[in-house]
C-alpha positions as semicolon CSV with decimal commas, in nm:
position;residue;x (nm);y (nm);z (nm)
1;X;-1,776;0,256;-13,725
2;X;-2,130;0,129;-13,766
3;X;-2,226;-0,226;-13,679
4;X;-2,309;-0,313;-14,039
5;X;-1,953;-0,206;-14,133
6;X;-1,815;-0,454;-13,878
7;X;-2,019;-0,732;-14,039
8;X;-1,904;-0,617;-14,383
9;X;-1,543;-0,631;-14,265
10;X;-1,598;-0,988;-14,143
11;X;-1,751;-1,106;-14,469
12;X;-1,472;-0,928;-14,660
13;X;-1,219;-1,127;-14,456
14;X;-1,403;-1,448;-14,545
15;X;-1,394;-1,353;-14,915
16;X;-1,023;-1,275;-14,895
17;X;-0,961;-1,603;-14,714
18;X;-1,151;-1,800;-14,977
19;X;-0,934;-1,640;-15,245
20;X;-0,618;-1,735;-15,054
21;X;-0,728;-2,094;-14,998
22;X;-0,812;-2,165;-15,362
23;X;-0,534;-1,959;-15,521
24;X;-0,308;-2,172;-15,737
25;X;-0,499;-2,495;-15,680
26;X;-0,605;-2,717;-15,968
27;X;-0,945;-2,877;-16,016
28;X;-0,793;-3,197;-15,881
29;X;-0,637;-3,021;-15,581
30;X;-0,964;-2,872;-15,456
31;X;-1,115;-3,223;-15,460
32;X;-0,829;-3,376;-15,256
33;X;-0,947;-3,585;-14,961
34;X;-0,716;-3,671;-14,674
35;X;-0,917;-3,992;-14,642
36;X;-1,238;-4,128;-14,792
37;X;-1,459;-3,951;-14,538
38;X;-1,279;-3,617;-14,526
39;X;-1,410;-3,287;-14,656
40;X;-1,251;-3,131;-14,962
41;X;-1,158;-2,769;-15,022
42;X;-1,425;-2,768;-15,293
43;X;-1,696;-2,887;-15,056
44;X;-1,589;-2,657;-14,773
45;X;-1,582;-2,345;-14,993
46;X;-1,907;-2,442;-15,167
47;X;-2,077;-2,513;-14,833
48;X;-1,968;-2,194;-14,657
49;X;-2,079;-1,996;-14,961
50;X;-2,413;-2,177;-14,986
51;X;-2,486;-2,115;-14,617
52;X;-2,400;-1,746;-14,652
53;X;-2,609;-1,722;-14,968
54;X;-2,906;-1,903;-14,813
55;X;-2,912;-1,714;-14,484
56;X;-2,838;-1,364;-14,614
57;X;-3,090;-1,402;-14,897
58;X;-3,354;-1,493;-14,640
59;X;-3,264;-1,188;-14,427
60;X;-3,273;-0,966;-14,735
61;X;-3,603;-1,110;-14,858
62;X;-3,457;-1,193;-15,197
63;X;-3,386;-1,511;-15,396
64;X;-3,055;-1,684;-15,341
65;X;-2,770;-1,601;-15,577
66;X;-2,734;-1,978;-15,628
67;X;-3,061;-1,997;-15,817
68;X;-3,131;-1,638;-15,926
69;X;-2,794;-1,591;-16,097
70;X;-2,778;-1,942;-16,248
71;X;-2,502;-2,086;-16,029
72;X;-2,698;-2,403;-15,957
73;X;-2,711;-2,474;-16,332
74;X;-2,343;-2,389;-16,381
75;X;-2,232;-2,621;-16,102
76;X;-2,481;-2,892;-16,211
77;X;-2,432;-3,087;-15,889
78;X;-2,630;-3,407;-15,834
79;X;-2,797;-3,245;-15,532
80;X;-3,128;-3,075;-15,471
81;X;-3,111;-2,710;-15,574
82;X;-3,193;-2,605;-15,216
83;X;-2,907;-2,810;-15,067
84;X;-2,653;-2,611;-14,865
85;X;-2,445;-2,907;-14,751
86;X;-2,592;-2,927;-14,402
87;X;-2,588;-3,291;-14,287
88;X;-2,389;-3,416;-14,585
89;X;-2,244;-3,764;-14,567
90;X;-1,908;-3,854;-14,730
91;X;-2,077;-3,948;-15,060
92;X;-2,248;-3,609;-15,075
93;X;-1,917;-3,434;-15,005
94;X;-1,756;-3,623;-15,292
95;X;-2,038;-3,517;-15,524
96;X;-1,940;-3,151;-15,491
97;X;-1,689;-3,124;-15,772
98;X;-1,599;-2,780;-15,898
99;X;-1,286;-2,599;-15,996
100;X;-1,129;-2,318;-15,796
101;X;-1,226;-2,056;-16,053
102;X;-1,592;-2,155;-16,042
103;X;-1,590;-2,169;-15,661
104;X;-1,425;-1,827;-15,642
105;X;-1,664;-1,665;-15,887
106;X;-1,967;-1,801;-15,703
107;X;-1,827;-1,685;-15,370
108;X;-1,752;-1,339;-15,513
109;X;-2,111;-1,313;-15,642
110;X;-2,251;-1,407;-15,302
111;X;-2,014;-1,164;-15,132
112;X;-2,134;-0,881;-15,358
113;X;-2,497;-0,957;-15,271
114;X;-2,409;-0,981;-14,901
115;X;-2,217;-0,651;-14,912
116;X;-2,504;-0,478;-15,091
117;X;-2,747;-0,599;-14,826
118;X;-2,520;-0,499;-14,536
119;X;-2,467;-0,150;-14,675
120;X;-2,842;-0,091;-14,662
121;X;-2,910;-0,187;-14,300
122;X;-2,873;0,000;-13,973
123;X;-2,833;-0,096;-13,611
124;X;-3,210;-0,102;-13,554
125;X;-3,245;-0,364;-13,831
126;X;-3,006;-0,593;-13,646
127;X;-3,251;-0,616;-13,355
128;X;-3,534;-0,746;-13,576
129;X;-3,644;-1,099;-13,483
130;X;-3,588;-1,330;-13,780
131;X;-3,647;-1,673;-13,623
132;X;-3,887;-1,742;-13,338
133;X;-3,812;-2,116;-13,324
134;X;-3,537;-2,053;-13,068
135;X;-3,545;-1,932;-12,710
136;X;-3,451;-1,655;-12,709
137;X;-3,570;-1,572;-13,061
138;X;-3,292;-1,505;-13,313
139;X;-3,230;-1,149;-13,428
140;X;-3,082;-1,045;-13,759
141;X;-2,758;-0,952;-13,583
142;X;-2,731;-1,292;-13,418
143;X;-2,806;-1,467;-13,749
144;X;-2,534;-1,269;-13,928
145;X;-2,285;-1,351;-13,651
146;X;-2,380;-1,718;-13,679
147;X;-2,314;-1,714;-14,053
148;X;-1,978;-1,544;-14,000
149;X;-1,880;-1,797;-13,735
150;X;-1,976;-2,086;-13,965
151;X;-1,789;-1,928;-14,257
152;X;-1,472;-1,878;-14,052
153;X;-1,480;-2,233;-13,918
154;X;-1,518;-2,384;-14,264
155;X;-1,258;-2,147;-14,409
156;X;-1,012;-2,261;-14,142
157;X;-1,089;-2,623;-14,227
158;X;-1,030;-2,551;-14,597
159;X;-0,694;-2,390;-14,515
160;X;-0,604;-2,698;-14,311
161;X;-0,694;-2,932;-14,600
162;X;-0,487;-2,715;-14,836
163;X;-0,196;-2,747;-14,593
164;X;-0,234;-3,126;-14,591
165;X;-0,237;-3,127;-14,970
166;X;0,076;-2,909;-14,990
167;X;0,253;-3,127;-14,736
168;X;0,163;-3,438;-14,936
169;X;0,281;-3,283;-15,261
170;X;0,614;-3,142;-15,142
171;X;0,685;-3,383;-14,856
172;X;0,735;-3,092;-14,618
173;X;0,710;-3,152;-14,246
174;X;0,756;-2,794;-14,125
175;X;0,468;-2,609;-13,966
């Protein structure tokens, strides 16, 4: 197995997890907040997808799917088009309102662009320095691992929020 195939497997797992988290949820469900400052499934899925889109597009030297494929216009969020959710406050989180179908289609589009990029790189590409602002400088491989880590953390948070929602709806107390 080549290294790029390991990364592709990781991003495939994120895509599959996103599908599981949003499956069967309504537009209202994905915007559920456990309290007024909590993240929503919608924000978490949007954010993890935006970060993946932003970072992989930069590595690939291509425009982000968000803008190039018209997703920014479709979502029509009251945020700057370059916003990925980094540093959002509770009001910003609440502004990310989208249905599960829209979130899933955007994530699928980003996944396809990510997969296409990954299929075209080799191990030597992963050693290329992509960010010299850090010590040590960041390589493509490290950047991809960072994106995967961020995606998995936010996916886990989204699954947790879905679990809270389901518990609230059915009154279940089992783990």
